[in-house]
C-alpha positions as CSV (number, residue, x, y, z in Angstrom):
1,X,23.7,2.0,2.0
2,X,23.0,-1.4,3.1
3,X,25.6,-2.4,-0.2
4,X,27.9,0.1,1.5
5,X,27.9,-1.9,4.8
6,X,27.9,-5.4,3.3
7,X,30.6,-4.2,1.5
8,X,32.9,-3.5,5.0
9,X,31.7,-7.1,6.5
10,X,32.6,-9.0,3.1
11,X,32.9,-12.0,4.8
12,X,34.9,-13.7,2.0
13,X,37.5,-10.8,1.6
14,X,38.9,-12.9,-1.3
15,X,35.1,-12.1,-3.1
16,X,35.6,-8.8,-5.3
17,X,32.5,-7.4,-4.6
18,X,31.5,-4.3,-6.9
19,X,32.0,-1.3,-5.0
20,X,29.8,1.7,-5.9
21,X,25.8,2.2,-5.4
22,X,23.8,-0.3,-6.6
23,X,20.6,0.2,-8.3
24,X,17.7,-1.6,-8.9
25,X,16.5,-2.1,-12.3
26,X,13.6,-4.3,-11.5
27,X,12.0,-7.1,-10.1
28,X,12.3,-11.0,-12.5
29,X,8.7,-12.8,-11.1
30,X,10.3,-16.6,-11.4
31,X,8.9,-20.0,-10.8
32,X,4.9,-19.0,-11.6
33,X,2.8,-22.1,-11.9
34,X,0.5,-21.2,-15.8
35,X,-3.3,-22.9,-16.0
36,X,-5.1,-21.6,-19.1
37,X,-2.3,-18.9,-20.2
38,X,-2.9,-17.6,-16.8
39,X,-1.6,-17.6,-13.5
40,X,-3.1,-20.3,-10.7
41,X,-4.8,-18.4,-8.1
42,X,-2.2,-19.4,-5.1
43,X,0.9,-17.5,-7.4
44,X,-1.3,-15.2,-8.9
45,X,-2.0,-14.2,-5.2
46,X,1.7,-13.1,-4.3
47,X,2.4,-11.6,-8.0
48,X,-0.5,-8.8,-7.0
49,X,1.8,-8.0,-4.1
50,X,5.2,-7.8,-5.3
51,X,4.7,-4.4,-6.3
52,X,3.8,-2.5,-3.7
53,X,6.7,-4.6,-1.7
54,X,8.5,-3.4,-4.2
55,X,7.9,-0.2,-4.2
56,X,8.3,0.1,0.1
57,X,11.3,-2.4,0.4
58,X,13.7,-1.5,-2.2
59,X,12.4,1.6,-3.7
60,X,11.6,3.1,0.2
61,X,7.7,4.2,-1.1
62,X,5.3,3.8,1.1
63,X,2.0,3.5,1.4
64,X,1.4,2.0,-2.7
65,X,-1.9,0.2,-2.7
66,X,-1.6,-3.6,-3.8
67,X,-4.7,-3.8,-5.7
68,X,-2.8,-5.9,-8.3
69,X,-4.8,-4.9,-11.7
70,X,-1.6,-2.0,-11.7
71,X,0.7,-2.5,-13.8
72,X,4.4,-2.3,-12.6
73,X,6.8,-0.8,-14.8
74,X,9.0,-2.2,-11.6
75,X,8.4,-5.6,-13.1
76,X,11.3,-7.0,-16.0
77,X,9.9,-10.3,-17.1
78,X,8.4,-13.3,-15.7
79,X,9.8,-15.9,-16.0
80,X,7.4,-19.4,-15.7
81,X,8.8,-22.9,-14.5
82,X,9.6,-24.7,-16.7
83,X,9.8,-28.3,-15.1
84,X,11.6,-30.8,-16.2
85,X,13.7,-29.1,-18.5
86,X,15.2,-27.5,-15.4
87,X,16.6,-31.4,-14.4
88,X,17.9,-31.8,-18.2
89,X,20.5,-29.2,-18.8
90,X,21.6,-29.6,-15.0
91,X,22.0,-33.1,-16.0
92,X,23.9,-31.7,-19.8
93,X,25.1,-28.7,-17.7
94,X,23.7,-26.3,-20.0
95,X,20.7,-23.7,-20.1
96,X,17.4,-24.8,-20.7
97,X,17.5,-22.7,-23.9
98,X,20.2,-24.8,-25.3
99,X,18.5,-28.8,-24.7
100,X,18.8,-30.3,-28.1
101,X,17.1,-33.4,-29.0
102,X,20.5,-35.4,-28.1
103,X,20.4,-33.9,-24.8
104,X,16.8,-35.6,-24.2
105,X,15.1,-33.0,-25.4
106,X,12.0,-34.2,-27.5
107,X,8.3,-34.1,-28.2
108,X,6.7,-31.3,-26.5
109,X,10.0,-30.4,-24.8
110,X,11.9,-28.5,-28.5
111,X,8.5,-26.4,-27.6
112,X,9.1,-25.9,-24.2
113,X,12.5,-25.4,-24.6
114,X,11.9,-22.3,-27.5
115,X,9.5,-20.8,-24.8
116,X,12.3,-21.0,-23.4
117,X,14.6,-19.4,-25.2
118,X,12.5,-16.3,-26.5
119,X,11.6,-15.6,-22.2
120,X,15.3,-15.1,-21.9
121,X,16.0,-13.4,-24.8
122,X,13.3,-10.7,-24.2
123,X,14.7,-10.6,-20.1
124,X,18.1,-10.2,-21.5
125,X,17.2,-7.4,-24.2
126,X,14.8,-5.3,-21.3
127,X,17.9,-5.4,-19.2
128,X,19.9,-3.9,-22.0
129,X,17.4,-1.4,-22.7
130,X,16.9,-0.6,-18.5
131,X,20.8,0.1,-18.9
132,X,20.3,1.9,-21.9
133,X,22.2,-0.3,-24.2
134,X,19.5,-2.0,-26.3
135,X,19.5,-2.5,-29.8
136,X,18.7,0.7,-31.6
137,X,15.8,1.1,-34.3
138,X,17.1,0.6,-38.1
């Protein structure tokens, strides 16, 4: 409903916004910090609140408990903070998962680039599956 109102009040009429009803596929937790393969406490606190807030404000389902231990089928992925890869990628104007040694991705950066590649590939696969466009099993 909010989208139809936004369409009517488009501040840039030359911007072709999609028409019709939009449906949320889910959410992505981004830029979180890790320590020993776990979310650091500050991020963990907020990540545990997301399912209830998403259910309330996006799905219109009031009253979901914020216990933080629930499995949330609406979470599509978690993309960590890729730290120095982001400015490096901005400098050479390419995605972080395409960085090469010639771009400055040397040493441990190579592993981080591969990890970013895997993270974004998994994100794309999940989105395609949610859209019903995922690869069929062989």
